[in-house]
N, C-alpha and C positions, 0 to 999 in steps of 0.2 A: 338783189336781182340786178343784172346788167342791162343797160340800155342797148337796144339793137339798132337805134337810129343811125343812118349813114347819110351824110350830106350829099354825096355823089348819087346815091340811089334816089333820094328825095328830089334833087334837082332834075334828074333824068325823067322822073315821073311827071313833074310839073311841065317840063318842056314838051313831053308827048301829049299832054292834055290840050295843047293849043292855046290860043290867046284869051279865050273866054274865062273870066275870073271865077265864075261858078264851077266850070268844069275843072279848073285847077284845084279849087278847094275840095271838090269831090275826089279828085285823084289823090290829094294828100290824105283825105279821110280813108280811102281804100288802103293806102300805104301803112298808116299807123294802125288801122284795124287789123291788118295782117301781122304787124309786129306784136300786137297784143295776143292775137290768136295763135301765135307760134309758141306761147308760153302756157302749157297746160295748167300751171298753178295760178293762172289768171282767169282763164275762160274755159275750163274743161267741159266738153260736150255742151256747148251753147250757153255757158254760164256768163254771159255778158252781152252788151250791145253798145253801139256807138252812133254818133250823129254829127251833122254839120249844118249850119244855117247859111243860106246864100240868097242872093237876089237873082231871080230867073224869069225869063219871059214865058208866059203861058200861051196856050193856043189861041185865046181870045185877044192876044196882043198886049195884055197888061203885064207889067213887071211886078212880081209879088215876092215877099219874103217867103222862102221855101225851106222846109226842113227835109234833109235827106237822112233817113234813119234806117238802121238795120232791119231787114225784112225777115219774116218768119221763114225758116227752112234753110237759111244761109249760115255758113260757118265762117267766123271771123278769120280763121287761118287762110281761107281760100277765097274770101269775098271779092266780088268785082262790082263795078258801078251799078249794074242792075239789081244787086243785092241791097242797095240803099235807096229804096223808093222815095220819090219826091212827094211831099205833102204840103198843102197850102198852110202856112203858119197862122194866119189871122184867125180862122175859126177855132183852132186849137187854143190859142190864147184866150179867146172869148169864153171857151168852155170852163176856164178856171173860175169864172164868176157866174156860172150857171146855177149854182146852188146844189148841185148833185147830179150824178149820172150813173146809170147801171152799166154793167159790163157790156151787154148787147148794144146799148146806146153809144158807148165809147167806141166799140168796134165799127158801128155804122158811121159814126162821125169820121173816124180815120179813113174808112174806105171812100166815103163821099168826098174827102178832101184830097184824094190822090190825084196827081197829075196824069198818071196812066192807070186807067181802070183795070188793066190786066196785071198790074204789079202785085207782088206778094203782100200779104198783110203786114203792116208796120208792127214793130215790136209792141208788146203789151205795156211797155214802159215809155212809149212815145210821148205821152203828155208831160212826163217829168223832164224829158229831154227838151221839150218845147218850152217849158216854164223857166228853165235855167237860162239866163240872158246871154251867156257866152256862146261863141260860135261853135266851138268843138267841145263835145261832151263824151267822156269815156266812162263806161260802167263795167266793172269787173267783179268777179268773185275771188279776189286776191286771197290765196290761202293763208298767208301770214296774218293778213287783216282779219280773216274769219276766226283764226285762233283767238284773237283778242276780242272780236265782236261777239263771241259766244261765252264771254266771261260774265259773271253776275255784276261786276263793277265796270262794265264796258264803257259807260259814259265817263267815269273818272279816268280810265286808261286813255281814252280818246283825248280828253282835255289836257292831260299831262304830256302826252306824246306829240300832239299836233298844235295845241294852243288855238289861236284864232284862225289858223290856216285851214282847218277842217272842222266843219260843223257836225255835231252829233244828231242823229235822227233815231228816235225810239222805233221799235219794231211796229210797222204798219204793213198790212198785206199789200203786195204789189197791185197796181191798177190806179184807178182814179183817186182814191183816198190817200195813197202814198204820194202821188204827184202833188196834191194840194198841200199835204203836211210838209213835204220836203221843200216845196217852193216857198212856203211861208218862212221856213227856217233860213233859207238862203237870203230872203229879203231882210231878215233880222240880223244877218251876219255879214255886214259889209266887209269886203276884202277877202272873204273865204274863197279857197281854191278847190275845195272838195267837200264831200259828204261821207261820213262814216256811218253806215246804216247798221244798226243793231241786228245781229244774227243774219245779215244779208250780204254785205259787201261794201264796195267803195265806188264813189263817183269822183272824177276829177274834171275840171273844165277850164277853158282858156279861149281867147280869141285866136290863138296860134296853135296849130296842130302839133308841132314838136313839143311845146310846153305842156299841153294837156297830157300827151303820152309820157313826157319826162316826169310829170307829177305822179302818175301812177307808179312808175318805177321807183321814184324817190320815196313815196309814202310806204310802198311795200318793203323797200330796203330798211326804212326806219323801223317798221314793225319787226322785220327779221332781226335787226340788231338788238331791239328791245327784248325779244324772246331769248336771244343768246345771253344777254346780261342777266336774265333770270334763270339761266340753265334750263331753258325750255326750247332749245333749237328745234325747228321743224325738220324732221328727218328727210333726207333726200330720197327721191325715188330709187328703188333698187331692183335688180333683176331677180327673177325667180330663183329660189334656193335649191331647187331640185325638180325631178320629173314628177309628172302626175301619177297618182296611184290609180291605175286602170280598173282595178277590182272595186275600189270604193266608188269610182265614177259610175261603173256599171250598176252597182247597188243603188246609188242615188237616182239614176235615171229610171230604173225599174220601179222604185218607190214613187217617184213623181208620176210616172205613167199610170200607175194603178190608182193612186189617190185622186189625181186630177185627170181622169180618163176623158173628160169632155174637151180638153184642150189639145192643140196640135203637139207634135213631138217636141220635147224640150231640148234645147241646146245649152251647153255649159261652157264656161270659160274659167280655168283654174289659175289661181295665183297663190304663191307661198313665199314671197320675199320676206326678208328679215323683219320689216315693219309689220307685216301681217302676223308673223309669228309672235312678235312682242304683244300685239293687240289681242290676239286670240288666247294668249297665255295670261291675260290679266285676271287677277283673283275676282274682280268685280265685273267680268265680261257681260254677265246677264244685265246688270244695271246700266253699264256704259252703252251697250248696243241698243237699249230701248229708250234712251233719253231723247232721241230725235236725230235729225239730219244736220249736217254742217252748214248748209244753206237751204232755205225752204224748198226751192224747186227740185232738189234732188229726190224728194219724196215721190214724185211721179215716176221716177226710174227705179228706185230701190225699195219702195214701201217704207212705212214708219219704223219697222224693226225687222231683223233677219231671223232666219231659222238657225238654231245652234244645235250641233250634234257632236258625237264622239267618233273618232276614227274607226273604232271597231264595231260601230252599230251595224246590226244585220238589216236586211231589207225590211223585216217586220218591225224592228225598232224604229227605223227611219220612217216607215209608214205611220206609226203611232205618233211620232214627233210632228209629222206633217199634218196629221188630222188635228192635233192640239194647236198647231200654228193657225190652221184655218179657222178653228173656233175662236182663237184669240183675235184674229183679224175681223171676223164677223162681229164679235163683241165690241171691238173698237169702232167699227162702222156704225153699229146700232146706237152706241153711246152718243154719237155726234150727229148722225143723220136725223134723229128725232127732233132736234132743235134747229136744224138747218132752215134757212129762209125759203128754200125751194126743194122739191123732191129730189132725192139722190138714188141712183142705182148702183149697187155695190159692184166694184171691180172684182176681178178674179182674186180668190183667197190663196192662190199658190204663192210660195215665197219667191222673192227675186234674188236675195243674197243668202247663201248658206255658209255659215262659219263652222269650222272644225276646231274644237278646243285644242290648244297647243299645236295647231297645224295651220293649214291654208284656208282658202275660201273659194267658193264657186259663185260666179255670176250665172243666173238662170233666166232664160227667156225662150220664147218660141222662135227666135231668130238668132243667128250667130252674132250679128251686129248688136242686137239688144243685150245679149249675154256679155259681150265684151264691154259695153257701156256700163252695165251694172258692176262688173269687176273693176273697171277703171275708177268708178266713183267710190267703191268700197275701199280700194287701196288708198285713195286720197282721204277718205274718212278716217281710216286707221291712223294715218300720219297726223292729221289735224287733231283728232281726239287725244292721242297720246301726248302731243305737245300741249294741248289745252290743260290736261290733267297735271302735267309737270309744272305748268305756269300757275294754275289755281284750280278751277273746276269747269269742266265742259258743261255749259248750260244753254242749249239751243231753245228754239221756240216751244211753247207748250203744246200738248197733244191736240187741243182743240184748234189751235192755229195751224198745226200740221195737217189736220183733217181738211180744214178750209182750203189749204193749198193743194192737197192731193185731189180734191173733188171740185176744184175751181174750173168752171166751164172753159175759160180761155186756155188754161194749161192743158186740160184734157184734149182740146181741139188740136193743140200743137203736138201733143204726144201721138194722137191718132194719125196725124199727117206724117210724122217721122216713121211710124211703124209701117204705113202703107208704102213708103219709099224704100223700106229695108229689103 
């Protein structure tokens, strides 16, 4: 992966920010956030967050250590300074030693610590950004890293590839617990410049904006090179291989409308590039497609498994497959909701991704934007899974962890907000 950093651009951004050191740092943060956001294989559809720590004067006249962190609803590719709300750092650091915190308590703490009460909610991973002592922290869902992070021996791979530069973090659900676990590992890993999160992604950090960004590119490139050495090159994104079959699309929409008549009209987004065709032609497609998602938060967009069908399926056959899919999803929900710490209400049992054996795929949603997001994520899934299988074995988080993520209150709130804006 190539670095997009340009000294002339960075210097121009610094000069426009004015003399205040905090404003300059936030301007640098915006610049490198946009660089990360311009690479879909780093932060596709919100898959990442960034932060910077500064000293800033607050309305009461005090100067405080302040964390500017990506706010909910902002896209790193187009982020501006208001998309990095300012949070008082001291109460966040104190939370590390509080002995525990629920999700609602964490959200309340973050909102109570905002400089501007009208600012967007800080990222659900804000506490982890706060606990890492470096000024600039970059978190991405680097796809080459995820190919390796979803291997059974991910820890050994991390250690061999990065040594002491990057510390390994076993899978922990995002939120307070992950923040504590990762911070403890950073404390025990003097000199580390990044975190390799099992099944989840990559953190890099530095007191310098350019270095934090450069480390993301360097470690991603190192992962790419390692995959190439093992003949498991991550396939490049490709254009669609041909036009959409209007007849099949009509049959699909008719079946969806009849089986899920209580939902608004479905929109679809069709993809059939060569990577999708390789994926859907896998002999073990049923197994591969049901193992889980490439990174946990994808589940809130694409569900834990897709609907698989044949190109010549009639409307009646498609309806039968959808009814079976709905029963499978309901069974999945019931398996895990019974032991959940709090009551859960089942989401729609309609499929989000529809795979056609030896063919293309459809993203399905009640909005065109939502359907396109599903399709984008499934295209990325196909690329990552096939590379993972060539390398070793694609082994994402277990089904119970996937359920916890899909029905996590904080992620559900984020999804509802994005849908209302669609």
